[in-house]
C-alpha positions as a LaTeX table, in Angstrom:
\begin{tabular}{lrrr}
\hline
Residue & $x$ (\AA) & $y$ (\AA) & $z$ (\AA) \\
\hline
Met1 & $-26.97$ & $-116.00$ & $-169.09$ \\
Glu2 & $-23.63$ & $-116.09$ & $-167.31$ \\
Phe3 & $-20.70$ & $-113.90$ & $-168.19$ \\
Glu4 & $-16.96$ & $-114.30$ & $-168.08$ \\
Leu5 & $-14.74$ & $-111.26$ & $-168.01$ \\
Glu6 & $-11.26$ & $-111.40$ & $-169.41$ \\
Arg7 & $-8.67$ & $-111.56$ & $-166.64$ \\
Asp8 & $-6.68$ & $-108.75$ & $-168.32$ \\
Leu9 & $-9.76$ & $-106.52$ & $-168.15$ \\
Ile10 & $-10.24$ & $-107.21$ & $-164.45$ \\
Asn11 & $-6.57$ & $-106.58$ & $-163.73$ \\
Ser12 & $-6.66$ & $-103.30$ & $-165.67$ \\
Tyr13 & $-9.61$ & $-102.10$ & $-163.60$ \\
Leu14 & $-8.02$ & $-103.07$ & $-160.28$ \\
Lys15 & $-4.75$ & $-101.40$ & $-161.24$ \\
Leu16 & $-6.55$ & $-98.20$ & $-162.20$ \\
Arg17 & $-8.46$ & $-98.27$ & $-158.94$ \\
Gln18 & $-5.21$ & $-98.17$ & $-156.98$ \\
Gln19 & $-4.05$ & $-95.17$ & $-159.00$ \\
Asp20 & $-7.18$ & $-93.03$ & $-159.40$ \\
Leu21 & $-10.68$ & $-94.02$ & $-158.28$ \\
Asn22 & $-12.61$ & $-91.74$ & $-160.65$ \\
Thr23 & $-10.66$ & $-92.94$ & $-163.69$ \\
Ala24 & $-11.22$ & $-96.53$ & $-162.60$ \\
Lys25 & $-14.98$ & $-96.04$ & $-162.37$ \\
Glu26 & $-15.08$ & $-94.38$ & $-165.79$ \\
Phe27 & $-13.24$ & $-97.45$ & $-167.11$ \\
Tyr28 & $-15.73$ & $-99.70$ & $-165.30$ \\
Phe29 & $-18.77$ & $-98.08$ & $-166.91$ \\
Thr30 & $-17.14$ & $-97.86$ & $-170.34$ \\
Glu31 & $-15.45$ & $-101.26$ & $-170.60$ \\
Ile32 & $-16.88$ & $-103.58$ & $-167.97$ \\
Met33 & $-20.54$ & $-102.65$ & $-167.58$ \\
Pro34 & $-21.43$ & $-103.40$ & $-171.23$ \\
Arg35 & $-20.18$ & $-106.96$ & $-170.64$ \\
Leu36 & $-22.03$ & $-107.39$ & $-167.34$ \\
Arg37 & $-25.32$ & $-105.80$ & $-168.34$ \\
Pro38 & $-26.80$ & $-108.62$ & $-170.50$ \\
Ser39 & $-26.54$ & $-111.22$ & $-167.73$ \\
Leu40 & $-27.77$ & $-108.79$ & $-165.08$ \\
Glu41 & $-30.86$ & $-107.82$ & $-167.06$ \\
Ser42 & $-31.78$ & $-111.26$ & $-168.42$ \\
Ser43 & $-31.52$ & $-113.21$ & $-165.16$ \\
Pro44 & $-34.94$ & $-114.85$ & $-164.45$ \\
Glu45 & $-34.90$ & $-113.76$ & $-160.81$ \\
His46 & $-34.08$ & $-110.19$ & $-161.82$ \\
Leu47 & $-36.87$ & $-110.22$ & $-164.39$ \\
Gln48 & $-39.26$ & $-111.23$ & $-161.60$ \\
Leu49 & $-38.08$ & $-108.34$ & $-159.45$ \\
Arg50 & $-38.56$ & $-105.92$ & $-162.33$ \\
Glu51 & $-42.17$ & $-107.05$ & $-162.61$ \\
Lys52 & $-42.82$ & $-105.51$ & $-159.20$ \\
Lys53 & $-42.54$ & $-102.13$ & $-160.94$ \\
Phe54 & $-41.22$ & $-100.09$ & $-158.03$ \\
Glu55 & $-41.93$ & $-96.41$ & $-158.55$ \\
Thr56 & $-38.87$ & $-95.15$ & $-156.69$ \\
Leu57 & $-35.51$ & $-96.70$ & $-155.87$ \\
Val58 & $-33.91$ & $-95.12$ & $-152.80$ \\
Ser59 & $-30.18$ & $-95.83$ & $-152.94$ \\
Leu60 & $-27.03$ & $-95.15$ & $-150.95$ \\
Met61 & $-23.76$ & $-94.42$ & $-152.71$ \\
Gly62 & $-20.25$ & $-94.74$ & $-151.39$ \\
Phe63 & $-17.08$ & $-95.46$ & $-153.35$ \\
Ser64 & $-18.72$ & $-98.17$ & $-155.46$ \\
Pro65 & $-21.30$ & $-96.25$ & $-157.52$ \\
Glu66 & $-21.78$ & $-99.30$ & $-159.73$ \\
Thr67 & $-24.04$ & $-100.85$ & $-157.08$ \\
Thr68 & $-26.59$ & $-98.06$ & $-157.53$ \\
Val69 & $-26.35$ & $-98.33$ & $-161.31$ \\
Ile70 & $-26.79$ & $-102.12$ & $-161.29$ \\
Cys71 & $-29.81$ & $-101.95$ & $-158.97$ \\
Thr72 & $-31.34$ & $-99.33$ & $-161.27$ \\
Leu73 & $-30.67$ & $-101.46$ & $-164.35$ \\
Ile74 & $-32.34$ & $-104.46$ & $-162.75$ \\
Leu75 & $-35.39$ & $-102.80$ & $-161.19$ \\
Arg76 & $-35.95$ & $-100.03$ & $-163.76$ \\
Pro77 & $-37.72$ & $-97.66$ & $-161.34$ \\
Arg78 & $-39.32$ & $-94.53$ & $-162.73$ \\
Lys79 & $-37.41$ & $-92.41$ & $-160.21$ \\
Leu80 & $-34.15$ & $-92.60$ & $-158.29$ \\
Ala81 & $-33.57$ & $-90.98$ & $-154.89$ \\
Leu82 & $-29.90$ & $-91.01$ & $-153.98$ \\
Val83 & $-27.77$ & $-89.94$ & $-151.03$ \\
Tyr84 & $-23.99$ & $-89.86$ & $-151.03$ \\
Ser85 & $-21.15$ & $-88.36$ & $-149.02$ \\
Ser86 & $-19.34$ & $-85.24$ & $-150.18$ \\
Lys87 & $-16.26$ & $-87.37$ & $-150.87$ \\
Ala88 & $-18.22$ & $-89.40$ & $-153.43$ \\
Glu89 & $-19.59$ & $-86.46$ & $-155.43$ \\
Glu90 & $-17.43$ & $-87.08$ & $-158.50$ \\
Leu91 & $-18.40$ & $-90.75$ & $-158.44$ \\
Phe92 & $-22.04$ & $-89.72$ & $-158.28$ \\
Asn93 & $-21.53$ & $-87.70$ & $-161.47$ \\
Val94 & $-19.96$ & $-90.68$ & $-163.25$ \\
Ala95 & $-22.82$ & $-92.98$ & $-162.27$ \\
Ile96 & $-25.60$ & $-90.56$ & $-163.19$ \\
Lys97 & $-23.92$ & $-89.83$ & $-166.53$ \\
Tyr98 & $-24.03$ & $-93.54$ & $-167.35$ \\
Leu99 & $-27.72$ & $-93.83$ & $-166.46$ \\
Ile100 & $-28.67$ & $-90.76$ & $-168.49$ \\
Asp101 & $-26.45$ & $-91.50$ & $-171.50$ \\
Asn102 & $-27.91$ & $-95.00$ & $-171.70$ \\
Lys103 & $-31.46$ & $-93.65$ & $-171.36$ \\
Ile104 & $-32.14$ & $-95.61$ & $-168.18$ \\
Leu105 & $-33.37$ & $-92.43$ & $-166.45$ \\
Asn106 & $-33.81$ & $-88.78$ & $-167.26$ \\
Phe107 & $-31.99$ & $-86.27$ & $-165.05$ \\
Ala108 & $-35.37$ & $-84.88$ & $-163.96$ \\
Asp109 & $-36.19$ & $-88.30$ & $-162.48$ \\
Val110 & $-33.16$ & $-88.25$ & $-160.16$ \\
Arg111 & $-33.33$ & $-86.62$ & $-156.74$ \\
His112 & $-30.15$ & $-86.52$ & $-154.70$ \\
Ser113 & $-28.57$ & $-85.09$ & $-151.59$ \\
Val114 & $-25.18$ & $-85.01$ & $-149.89$ \\
Val115 & $-25.11$ & $-86.48$ & $-146.37$ \\
Glu116 & $-22.73$ & $-86.60$ & $-143.45$ \\
Ser117 & $-22.01$ & $-90.31$ & $-143.78$ \\
Phe118 & $-21.40$ & $-90.81$ & $-140.04$ \\
Asp119 & $-24.31$ & $-88.70$ & $-138.77$ \\
Pro120 & $-27.49$ & $-90.82$ & $-138.48$ \\
Ala121 & $-29.71$ & $-87.78$ & $-137.87$ \\
Asp122 & $-28.51$ & $-86.11$ & $-141.07$ \\
Ile123 & $-28.83$ & $-89.36$ & $-143.04$ \\
Cys124 & $-32.36$ & $-89.89$ & $-141.77$ \\
Asp125 & $-33.40$ & $-86.30$ & $-142.49$ \\
Lys126 & $-31.97$ & $-86.32$ & $-146.01$ \\
Leu127 & $-33.50$ & $-89.69$ & $-146.88$ \\
Ser128 & $-36.88$ & $-88.66$ & $-145.49$ \\
Gly129 & $-36.78$ & $-85.51$ & $-147.60$ \\
Leu130 & $-36.09$ & $-87.49$ & $-150.77$ \\
Ile131 & $-38.76$ & $-90.16$ & $-150.38$ \\
Ala132 & $-41.68$ & $-89.62$ & $-152.73$ \\
Arg133 & $-45.05$ & $-89.33$ & $-151.03$ \\
Gln134 & $-46.77$ & $-91.62$ & $-153.50$ \\
Gly135 & $-45.94$ & $-94.85$ & $-155.30$ \\
Thr136 & $-44.07$ & $-97.97$ & $-154.25$ \\
Arg137 & $-40.56$ & $-97.63$ & $-152.93$ \\
Val138 & $-37.62$ & $-99.94$ & $-152.33$ \\
Phe139 & $-34.44$ & $-99.12$ & $-150.40$ \\
Asp140 & $-31.08$ & $-100.27$ & $-151.78$ \\
Val141 & $-28.72$ & $-100.58$ & $-148.81$ \\
Thr142 & $-25.73$ & $-102.03$ & $-150.68$ \\
Gly143 & $-23.60$ & $-98.88$ & $-150.88$ \\
Gly144 & $-22.58$ & $-96.19$ & $-148.43$ \\
Thr145 & $-21.10$ & $-96.58$ & $-144.98$ \\
Lys146 & $-22.40$ & $-99.20$ & $-142.57$ \\
Leu147 & $-24.08$ & $-96.41$ & $-140.61$ \\
Met148 & $-25.80$ & $-95.19$ & $-143.78$ \\
Ser149 & $-27.06$ & $-98.71$ & $-144.49$ \\
Ala150 & $-28.26$ & $-99.22$ & $-140.92$ \\
Thr151 & $-30.11$ & $-95.89$ & $-140.90$ \\
Ala152 & $-31.71$ & $-96.52$ & $-144.28$ \\
Gly153 & $-32.73$ & $-100.02$ & $-143.20$ \\
Tyr154 & $-34.35$ & $-98.69$ & $-140.06$ \\
Leu155 & $-36.18$ & $-95.99$ & $-142.01$ \\
Ala156 & $-37.43$ & $-98.53$ & $-144.55$ \\
Trp157 & $-38.71$ & $-100.94$ & $-141.89$ \\
Glu158 & $-40.29$ & $-98.07$ & $-139.95$ \\
His159 & $-42.35$ & $-97.09$ & $-142.99$ \\
Gly160 & $-42.99$ & $-100.61$ & $-144.23$ \\
Tyr161 & $-40.84$ & $-100.39$ & $-147.37$ \\
Ala162 & $-38.92$ & $-103.27$ & $-148.94$ \\
Leu163 & $-35.12$ & $-103.52$ & $-148.87$ \\
Cys164 & $-32.81$ & $-104.78$ & $-151.57$ \\
Tyr165 & $-29.16$ & $-105.75$ & $-151.42$ \\
Leu166 & $-26.78$ & $-106.58$ & $-154.25$ \\
Asp167 & $-24.89$ & $-109.78$ & $-153.53$ \\
Gly168 & $-21.77$ & $-109.90$ & $-155.65$ \\
Gln169 & $-18.91$ & $-110.68$ & $-153.26$ \\
Trp170 & $-18.06$ & $-107.00$ & $-152.94$ \\
Asp171 & $-14.71$ & $-106.18$ & $-151.45$ \\
Pro172 & $-14.67$ & $-102.47$ & $-150.49$ \\
Lys173 & $-10.90$ & $-102.53$ & $-149.98$ \\
Ile174 & $-10.10$ & $-103.31$ & $-153.61$ \\
Gly175 & $-13.44$ & $-102.59$ & $-155.28$ \\
Phe176 & $-13.93$ & $-106.15$ & $-156.46$ \\
Ala177 & $-17.52$ & $-105.62$ & $-157.57$ \\
Gly178 & $-19.12$ & $-108.76$ & $-158.96$ \\
Leu179 & $-16.34$ & $-109.29$ & $-161.46$ \\
Glu180 & $-15.98$ & $-113.06$ & $-161.20$ \\
Gln181 & $-19.57$ & $-114.10$ & $-160.57$ \\
Thr182 & $-22.91$ & $-112.64$ & $-161.56$ \\
Ser183 & $-24.25$ & $-110.21$ & $-158.98$ \\
Arg184 & $-27.67$ & $-111.12$ & $-157.57$ \\
Leu185 & $-30.14$ & $-108.59$ & $-156.29$ \\
Arg186 & $-31.94$ & $-109.84$ & $-153.17$ \\
Leu187 & $-35.25$ & $-108.37$ & $-152.05$ \\
Tyr188 & $-36.31$ & $-108.39$ & $-148.39$ \\
Thr189 & $-39.67$ & $-107.44$ & $-146.95$ \\
Asn190 & $-40.35$ & $-106.53$ & $-143.34$ \\
Pro191 & $-40.58$ & $-109.84$ & $-141.44$ \\
Ser192 & $-43.16$ & $-108.37$ & $-139.07$ \\
Gln193 & $-46.47$ & $-107.43$ & $-140.66$ \\
Gln194 & $-48.37$ & $-107.17$ & $-137.38$ \\
Gln195 & $-48.17$ & $-103.40$ & $-137.40$ \\
Gly196 & $-49.72$ & $-103.38$ & $-140.87$ \\
Tyr197 & $-52.70$ & $-105.40$ & $-139.71$ \\
Glu198 & $-53.15$ & $-103.13$ & $-136.72$ \\
Ile199 & $-53.18$ & $-100.10$ & $-139.01$ \\
Arg200 & $-55.67$ & $-101.88$ & $-141.27$ \\
Gly201 & $-57.98$ & $-102.42$ & $-138.30$ \\
His202 & $-57.76$ & $-98.73$ & $-137.45$ \\
Gly203 & $-58.63$ & $-97.87$ & $-141.05$ \\
Ile204 & $-61.72$ & $-100.10$ & $-140.98$ \\
Asn205 & $-62.84$ & $-98.41$ & $-137.76$ \\
Leu206 & $-62.39$ & $-94.96$ & $-139.33$ \\
Tyr207 & $-64.35$ & $-96.06$ & $-142.38$ \\
Ala208 & $-67.18$ & $-97.45$ & $-140.24$ \\
His209 & $-67.49$ & $-94.10$ & $-138.46$ \\
Gly210 & $-67.62$ & $-92.18$ & $-141.74$ \\
Asn211 & $-64.17$ & $-90.61$ & $-141.57$ \\
Phe212 & $-63.32$ & $-91.46$ & $-145.16$ \\
Val213 & $-60.43$ & $-89.03$ & $-145.61$ \\
Ala214 & $-58.55$ & $-90.48$ & $-142.61$ \\
Ala215 & $-59.55$ & $-94.02$ & $-143.59$ \\
Arg216 & $-58.05$ & $-93.62$ & $-147.04$ \\
Lys217 & $-54.76$ & $-92.31$ & $-145.63$ \\
Thr218 & $-54.68$ & $-95.15$ & $-143.11$ \\
Phe219 & $-55.24$ & $-97.83$ & $-145.78$ \\
Glu220 & $-52.38$ & $-96.28$ & $-147.76$ \\
Gln221 & $-50.15$ & $-96.69$ & $-144.69$ \\
Ser222 & $-51.11$ & $-100.32$ & $-144.08$ \\
Arg223 & $-50.63$ & $-101.11$ & $-147.79$ \\
Asn224 & $-46.90$ & $-100.47$ & $-147.38$ \\
Arg225 & $-46.66$ & $-102.95$ & $-144.51$ \\
Ile226 & $-48.63$ & $-105.96$ & $-145.74$ \\
Asn227 & $-47.50$ & $-108.29$ & $-148.52$ \\
Asp228 & $-51.01$ & $-109.12$ & $-149.67$ \\
Ala229 & $-52.51$ & $-105.64$ & $-149.81$ \\
Ala230 & $-55.57$ & $-106.36$ & $-151.98$ \\
Phe231 & $-57.85$ & $-105.30$ & $-149.11$ \\
Glu232 & $-55.96$ & $-102.01$ & $-148.80$ \\
His233 & $-56.38$ & $-101.25$ & $-152.50$ \\
Leu234 & $-60.13$ & $-101.88$ & $-152.17$ \\
Gly235 & $-60.42$ & $-99.89$ & $-148.93$ \\
Thr236 & $-58.61$ & $-96.94$ & $-150.50$ \\
Ala237 & $-60.91$ & $-97.01$ & $-153.53$ \\
Leu238 & $-64.07$ & $-97.30$ & $-151.42$ \\
Ser239 & $-63.01$ & $-94.44$ & $-149.17$ \\
Phe240 & $-62.35$ & $-92.28$ & $-152.22$ \\
Asp241 & $-65.78$ & $-93.11$ & $-153.69$ \\
Gln242 & $-67.54$ & $-92.31$ & $-150.44$ \\
Leu243 & $-66.08$ & $-88.82$ & $-150.44$ \\
Phe244 & $-68.17$ & $-88.07$ & $-153.53$ \\
Asp245 & $-71.42$ & $-90.00$ & $-153.46$ \\
Gly246 & $-71.66$ & $-92.06$ & $-150.28$ \\
Gln247 & $-73.25$ & $-94.93$ & $-152.18$ \\
Ile248 & $-70.95$ & $-97.75$ & $-151.08$ \\
Glu249 & $-71.46$ & $-99.23$ & $-147.63$ \\
Leu250 & $-68.86$ & $-100.94$ & $-145.47$ \\
Ala251 & $-71.04$ & $-104.05$ & $-145.48$ \\
Gly252 & $-70.16$ & $-104.47$ & $-149.13$ \\
Val253 & $-66.48$ & $-105.01$ & $-148.35$ \\
Pro254 & $-65.64$ & $-108.74$ & $-148.41$ \\
\hline
\end{tabular}
């Protein structure tokens, strides 16, 4: 389902953006987003991404808060973890208001923090503090400064999480955010899964030596780094069972 925005509507948004950014974004969410939303949510490739049922979306926000909102609309995570610079605080409020008013998320499901957008140590610390300890996670690196995106990408790869990026011919200079063609959300997984298999091997060794608590934690780590993690799900379940009755043997694992 493609969309076509009226040229007058686009021009009105761009003119407002030159005058006052916050007013322009309020106009965007009030007048433009309702027209974009049907095509964004009904796209077959976006429906496939939604089926992955990510627990938490970790997103970066700069002066285009619509990227965070669009990613949330497409993926429908249960929780949103968001970092933004102090200069984008009012834009954060506009974006969160849209998500809550449209019942996409509850405020209790949103965790957020202000970062120094050019300080990688602060970005890394704040992101690490927001990441949920359980459930699947995906990092949206569309918004924020380039340094914020690079730091978030590194952190995601380091922990074996997926990345997503909204491709909509964004122009940060004029805020031309997917207005003439449908934005597409692209999902990227870590191209190197070798570390995941190494962690899996360590987990098997721990299991074989009866260290079921450590084995379970290790399988949870490798699960984040391997695309086909069926073995990890089984290993986690077996380790949990062994903590209680010790009836399942490693030889029973296919």
